[in-house]
C-alpha positions in Angstrom: -19.6 -17.1 -5.5 -17.9 -19.3 -3.3 -17.4 -18.1 0.6 -13.9 -18.6 2.3 -13.5 -19.7 5.9 -11.8 -17.2 7.9 -11.3 -14.2 5.3 -10.3 -12.3 8.0 -7.3 -13.8 8.5 -6.5 -13.6 5.0 -6.8 -10.1 5.1 -4.6 -9.3 8.4 -2.2 -11.8 6.2 -2.3 -9.1 3.4 -1.2 -6.5 6.0 1.4 -8.7 7.4 2.9 -8.8 3.9 2.8 -5.2 3.5 4.7 -4.8 6.8 7.5 -7.0 5.8 8.1 -5.0 2.3 7.8 -1.6 4.8 10.2 -2.9 7.0 12.5 -4.2 4.6 13.0 -0.7 3.1 13.7 0.8 6.1 16.0 -1.5 7.2 18.0 -1.7 3.6 20.3 1.4 5.4 21.5 0.2 8.2 22.7 -3.2 6.7 24.4 -1.5 3.7 25.5 1.3 6.4 29.1 -0.1 6.4 29.8 -0.3 2.9 27.5 2.8 1.9 29.5 4.9 4.7 33.0 3.7 3.2 32.0 4.3 -0.5 30.8 7.6 -0.1 32.7 8.7 2.9 30.1 9.2 5.6 31.1 9.7 9.0 29.1 7.7 12.0 27.8 11.3 13.1 26.6 12.2 9.6 25.2 8.4 9.6 23.1 9.6 12.5 21.8 12.6 10.4 20.7 10.6 7.8 18.6 7.7 10.6 17.1 11.1 12.0 15.7 12.5 8.1 13.5 9.4 8.2 13.1 9.4 11.5 11.7 13.2 11.3 9.9 12.8 8.7 7.9 9.4 9.8 7.2 11.1 12.6 5.5 14.3 11.3 3.6 12.7 8.7 2.5 9.6 11.0 -1.0 11.8 12.2 -1.6 13.1 8.7 -1.1 9.1 7.4 -3.5 8.4 9.8 -6.1 11.0 9.2 -6.3 10.3 5.2 -6.3 6.6 6.2 -9.6 7.6 8.2 -11.0 10.0 5.7 -10.3 8.0 2.3 -10.4 4.2 3.6 -7.9 1.7 4.5 -7.4 0.3 0.9 -6.7 3.3 -1.6 -4.9 5.1 1.3 -2.6 2.0 2.2 -2.1 1.6 -1.7 -0.9 5.1 -2.1 1.7 5.1 0.4 2.9 1.9 -0.4 3.5 3.0 -4.1 4.9 6.0 -3.0 7.4 4.5 -0.3 8.6 1.8 -3.0 9.6 4.5 -5.4 11.4 6.5 -2.6 13.4 3.8 -1.5 14.3 2.6 -5.3 15.5 6.4 -5.6 18.2 5.9 -2.6 20.1 4.7 -5.3 20.9 7.6 -6.9 22.9 8.9 -3.3 25.9 10.8 -4.0 26.7 12.0 -0.2 25.1 11.7 3.2 23.2 14.8 2.1 21.0 13.2 -0.9 21.1 9.8 1.0 19.2 12.0 3.9 16.9 13.5 1.4 16.1 10.4 0.1 15.7 8.2 3.5 13.2 11.5 4.3 11.1 11.1 1.5 11.0 7.3 2.6 9.8 8.1 6.2 7.1 10.4 5.2 5.7 7.5 2.8 6.2 4.5 5.3 4.3 6.8 8.2 0.9 4.9 7.1 1.9 1.4 7.5 1.2 1.0 11.3 -1.9 3.1 11.4 -3.3 1.0 8.2 -2.5 -2.2 10.1 -4.2 -1.1 13.5 -7.3 0.4 11.4 -7.2 -2.9 9.4 -7.7 -5.2 12.5 -10.2 -3.2 14.4 -12.5 -3.1 11.0 -11.9 -7.0 11.1 -11.3 -8.5 14.2 -13.8 -8.5 17.6 -12.3 -7.4 20.4 -11.5 -10.8 21.8 -8.8 -11.6 18.7 -7.8 -8.1 18.0 -4.5 -8.7 20.1 -3.9 -11.8 18.4 -4.4 -9.9 14.8 -2.1 -7.1 15.4 0.8 -9.8 16.4 0.1 -11.4 13.3 0.5 -8.2 11.5 3.5 -6.7 13.3 5.3 -9.9 13.2 5.7 -8.4 9.3 8.2 -5.8 11.1 10.2 -8.3 12.2 10.3 -10.3 9.5 11.3 -7.7 7.0 14.1 -6.6 9.4 15.3 -10.0 9.7 14.8 -10.7 6.3 16.9 -7.5 5.2 20.6 -9.0 6.1 20.9 -11.7 3.9 19.2 -9.8 1.3 21.0 -6.6 1.4 24.4 -8.6 1.7 23.9 -11.0 -1.1 22.8 -7.8 -3.4 26.0 -6.0 -2.5 28.2 -8.9 -3.0 26.6 -9.9 -6.4 26.6 -6.3 -7.3 26.1 -3.4 -5.0 24.9 -1.4 -2.4 22.6 0.7 -4.9 20.8 -2.7 -6.4 19.7 -3.2 -2.7 17.4 -0.3 -2.7 16.1 -1.0 -6.2 15.6 -4.6 -5.4 13.4 -3.9 -2.6 11.7 -1.0 -4.3 10.3 -3.4 -6.8 9.0 -6.1 -4.2 7.3 -2.9 -2.6 5.7 -2.2 -5.8 4.8 -5.9 -6.5 3.3 -6.1 -3.2 1.0 -2.4 -3.8 -0.9 -4.6 -7.2 -1.5 -7.4 -5.1 -3.4 -5.4 -2.1 -5.2 -3.5 -4.9 -6.4 -6.7 -6.4 -7.4 -8.4 -3.3 -8.2 -6.5 -0.2 -11.4 -5.4 0.5 -13.4 -3.8 3.2 -15.7 -6.3 5.3 -19.1 -4.6 4.0 -17.7 -5.3 0.4 -15.9 -8.6 0.7 -18.5 -10.7 -1.2 -16.2 -14.2 -0.4 -16.9 -13.5 3.7 -19.7 -15.7 4.9 -22.4 -14.6 6.7 -21.6 -16.4 10.2 -18.3 -15.2 10.1 -19.7 -11.4 9.6 -22.1 -11.8 12.2 -19.3 -13.0 14.5 -16.7 -10.2 13.5 -19.6 -7.8 14.4 -20.6 -9.6 17.4 -17.4 -9.2 19.3 -16.9 -5.6 18.3 -17.2 -2.7 20.6 -20.5 -0.4 19.9 -18.3 2.3 18.4 -17.0 -0.2 16.1 -20.8 -1.4 15.1 -21.8 -0.7 11.1 -25.0 1.0 12.2 -23.3 3.4 15.0 -23.0 6.6 14.6 -19.5 6.9 12.8 -17.1 10.1 15.0 -14.6 11.4 12.2 -11.1 11.4 13.7 -10.2 15.0 15.4 -6.6 15.6 16.2 -7.6 18.5 18.5 -10.2 16.3 20.6 -7.6 13.0 20.6 -5.1 15.1 22.0 -7.0 16.5 24.5 -8.2 12.9 26.5 -5.7 11.1 29.1 -6.2 7.6 27.1 -4.2 9.8 24.3 -1.2 10.5 26.5 -1.1 7.0 28.4 -0.2 5.8 25.1 1.8 8.7 23.5 4.0 8.7 26.6 5.0 5.0 26.8 5.9 5.2 22.9 8.3 8.2 23.2 9.8 6.5 25.6 9.9 2.8 24.3 10.4 3.9 20.6 14.1 4.5 20.7 14.8 0.8 21.6 13.4 -0.3 18.4 14.8 2.2 16.2 18.0 1.8 17.8 17.9 -1.9 16.8 16.9 -1.3 13.5 19.7 1.3 12.4 22.5 0.4 14.8 22.8 -3.2 14.9 24.8 -3.7 12.0 27.2 -1.0 12.8 27.6 -2.1 16.5 28.4 -5.6 15.3 31.0 -4.5 13.1 32.7 -1.5 14.9 32.1 -3.0 18.6 32.2 -6.7 18.5 34.3 -6.5 15.1 32.3 -8.7 12.8 32.9 -8.9 9.1 29.8 -8.6 6.4 29.5 -12.2 6.2 29.4 -12.8 10.0 26.6 -10.2 10.3 24.7 -11.7 7.8 24.6 -14.5 9.5 23.8 -13.1 13.1 22.4 -9.5 12.6 18.8 -11.2 12.0 18.7 -13.0 14.6 17.2 -10.3 17.2 14.4 -9.5 14.7 13.9 -13.4 14.7 13.1 -13.3 18.6 11.0 -10.0 17.5 8.7 -12.3 15.3 8.2 -14.4 18.4 7.8 -11.7 20.4 4.9 -10.8 18.1 3.1 -13.7 18.3 3.7 -14.7 21.7 2.8 -11.3 22.9 -0.7 -11.5 21.0 -1.5 -14.8 22.4 -0.6 -13.4 26.1 -3.3 -11.1 26.6 -6.1 -13.7 25.9 -4.2 -16.4 28.1 -4.2 -14.0 31.1 -7.6 -13.2 30.7 -8.7 -16.8 30.6 -6.3 -18.2 33.1 -5.7 -15.3 35.6 -9.3 -13.9 35.4 -8.6 -10.2 34.7 -10.8 -8.1 32.0 -9.7 -8.3 28.6 -7.9 -4.6 28.7 -6.2 -5.2 31.5 -4.5 -8.4 30.2 -3.1 -5.9 27.7 -1.6 -3.9 30.6 -0.1 -7.4 31.5 1.3 -8.1 28.4 3.1 -4.9 28.4 4.8 -5.5 31.8 6.1 -8.7 30.4 7.8 -6.7 27.8 8.9 -4.0 29.6 10.8 -6.2 32.0 12.0 -8.2 29.7 14.2 -4.8 28.0 16.4 -5.4 31.0 18.0 -8.5 29.2 19.8 -6.0 26.7 20.6 -3.3 28.9 23.2 -5.7 30.5 24.9 -5.9 27.3 28.0 -4.1 28.6 28.4 -6.8 31.1 29.0 -9.7 28.8 32.4 -10.1 26.7 31.2 -13.0 24.4 29.8 -11.0 20.5 27.5 -14.1 20.7 26.1 -13.5 24.1 25.5 -10.0 23.3 23.5 -11.0 20.2 21.9 -13.5 22.4 20.9 -10.2 24.8 19.7 -8.4 22.0 17.7 -11.0 20.8 15.6 -10.7 24.1 15.2 -7.2 23.4 13.7 -7.7 20.2 11.4 -10.0 21.9 11.0 -7.5 24.6 10.1 -4.5 22.4 7.4 -6.2 19.8 5.7 -7.8 22.8 5.3 -4.3 24.5 4.1 -2.8 21.4 2.0 -5.1 20.5 0.1 -4.3 23.6 0.0 -0.6 23.0 -1.5 -1.2 19.6 -4.2 -3.0 21.5 -5.0 -1.0 23.9 -5.1 2.1 21.6 -7.8 -0.1 19.5 -9.5 -0.3 22.5 -9.8 3.0 23.5 -10.5 4.5 20.1 -13.5 4.2 17.4 -12.8 3.0 13.9 -12.9 6.0 12.1 -10.7 7.8 14.9 -7.9 4.7 15.3 -5.5 5.5 12.5 -5.4 8.9 13.6 -4.8 8.3 17.2 -2.2 5.7 16.0 -0.6 8.5 13.9 -0.5 10.9 16.5 0.7 8.4 19.2 3.6 7.2 16.2 4.7 10.6 16.1 5.3 10.9 19.5 7.2 7.9 19.5 9.4 8.8 16.7 10.2 12.2 18.1 11.6 10.3 21.1 13.6 8.1 18.6 14.5 11.1 16.8 16.1 12.8 20.0 17.4 9.4 21.1 19.0 8.9 17.9 20.7 12.6 17.8 21.9 11.8 21.2 23.1 8.0 20.6 25.5 9.5 17.4 27.1 11.9 19.1 27.7 9.8 22.5 28.4 6.4 21.1 31.7 7.8 20.4 32.2 9.6 23.9 30.8 6.6 26.0 30.0 3.9 23.9 27.1 1.6 23.2 26.8 -0.2 26.5 25.2 2.8 28.8 22.9 3.7 26.2 21.6 0.5 26.1 21.1 0.6 29.9 19.3 3.9 29.2 16.5 2.0 26.8 16.2 -0.2 29.4 14.9 2.3 32.1 12.8 4.4 29.2 10.5 1.1 28.5 10.3 0.4 32.9 9.1 4.2 33.0 6.4 3.3 29.9 5.6 0.5 31.5 4.5 2.8 35.1 2.5 5.4 33.0 0.6 2.8 31.1 -0.3 1.0 34.5 -1.3 4.1 36.1 -2.8 6.3 33.3 -4.6 4.6 31.0 -8.7 4.0 31.6 -10.8 1.7 29.9 -14.3 2.9 28.3 -13.3 6.9 27.9 -14.0 7.0 24.3 -16.3 4.2 23.9 -19.0 1.7 25.1 -18.4 -2.0 26.6 -18.7 -4.6 23.8 -22.1 -5.4 22.6 -22.9 -9.1 21.8 -26.2 -9.8 19.7 -28.7 -12.2 21.3 -28.6 -14.7 18.2 -24.9 -14.7 17.7 -23.9 -15.0 21.0 -26.3 -18.1 21.5 -24.6 -19.7 18.1 -21.1 -19.2 19.8 
């Protein structure tokens, strides 16, 4: 059978496509919100309840989804969840009021919860440690591409059909990706098109806890949450996730109500912060090896440097209340998109560094639950406070949260607490 060069990049490409449809599904609502709210007579406060329904279900399901992925494997687990979220997304077209829309979005949140844990688990299986931040950056770009594609796709669907059809179209796309995943994805040990040289290269650069012949410790919620390294990730996720969920759920509504843009202008500009987020995913992934090589810091500490860059850049959207031009406001939101995806990728890389491959999805899910609980609390406050104090003070709060998150990472996280240093096989090292 013919061997493919760079098979690990083909596999992460599959995950990237999965994240695109995942984020298309979750961002369909925010773009359709002005039309849907008018059609179903939904208030701003009720819209926040719809958003919270998704966030709560997503948060509570993340550790469960991570545990399932660790238990049954990436291929089957990701396929089951992807098919389920596609059906849930399409079913939102049946909503007749804010309560039914909240119900369908809650189902979507439960099923979409496997996306990020599956992506992190795939990269820990397929990539050596030095390439992992780059791989995470590339699969994480799918979240931004999905959010980027949502405005033009949903607006086009609304203009040519209805807001209901936008949910159906995205659900069909998710189903098609599920079939693609089942047909082509395989674990490295089962991938016959993976060359022996590439397999050796992957294994040689992985930590001892990821080696195939190493004792495989199953993920345990109780053991994971008792480690300081878990909290050094979970607390920053709690503080930083509100920013990304605010961008995903509120940017189109902010542009319509605060900057007085019509639906065509929203289609023209609402995707730009997510394009900047794409750049943050990729650039953030390459920052880690850059800092490692040129600033002579350890690979692990280079992740913390990337975190610092992203958190400092979040000061940009914190200044949005100081500008009068809507185009300058969009530019600052672009800085925020870049900033968040840069720091988010660093957090995922740190998670993959300190947890073993049979517990990394569980740890990612638990930390994700913390993040989305933080987003839920902030969204509830956002829906109430935005009518009282406006958007500007809330964007300032998001910037402050991220700066605190950076301090937590730098002071708490420790290398090697749940694994050993990378083990390099002598023969492969010589070949490299």
